[in-house]
Structures are given as structure tokens and as C-alpha cells.
C-alpha distance (Angstrom), angle and dihedral (degrees) to the residues before:
residue distance angle dihedral
M1 . . .
S2 3.79 . .
E3 3.82 91.3 .
N4 3.79 91.6 53.5
F5 3.78 90.1 47.2
L6 3.80 91.6 51.9
K7 3.80 90.3 47.4
S8 3.80 93.3 52.3
E9 3.82 90.5 45.3
N10 3.80 88.7 52.8
Q11 3.81 92.0 49.6
L12 3.79 89.8 49.5
A13 3.80 90.9 51.6
Q14 3.80 90.8 49.5
M15 3.81 91.5 49.5
K16 3.80 90.5 50.7
L17 3.80 90.0 49.8
I18 3.81 91.6 50.7
L19 3.81 92.0 47.4
N20 3.80 91.1 48.7
E21 3.81 90.9 50.0
Q22 3.81 91.7 49.0
F23 3.81 91.2 48.0
A24 3.81 92.3 47.5
G25 3.80 90.6 48.5
R26 3.80 92.0 49.8
S27 3.81 91.6 48.0
L28 3.80 91.1 50.5
F29 3.82 90.0 48.6
M30 3.82 91.1 51.1
V31 3.81 91.4 49.4
Q32 3.80 90.7 50.6
C33 3.82 91.1 49.3
V34 3.81 91.7 50.4
Q35 3.80 91.8 47.4
G36 3.80 89.8 49.7
V37 3.82 91.1 52.9
F38 3.80 91.8 49.4
N39 3.80 92.2 47.4
E40 3.81 91.8 53.0
S41 3.80 95.4 52.2
């Protein structure tokens, strides 16, 4: 039981890490797009 619990906790942590990385990447992409628009005008 405890092993399964640790395994699911680990999977949850990995999912959070992946989501955070995706969110950070999207935020960075948005910032770059906005900067590009400002630089053009």
C-alpha cells in the first residue's frame, strides 16, 4: 500500500513539473510575441 502511494505521489509530482514547464514555456513565448510587436511599431 505504501509503495503504491509513493508511486502515485511521484507521478503527481512529475505531472505538476511538466505542467509548470509547459506554463513557463507558454508565458515566455507570449512575452517574446509581445516584445516582437512592440519592436515592430
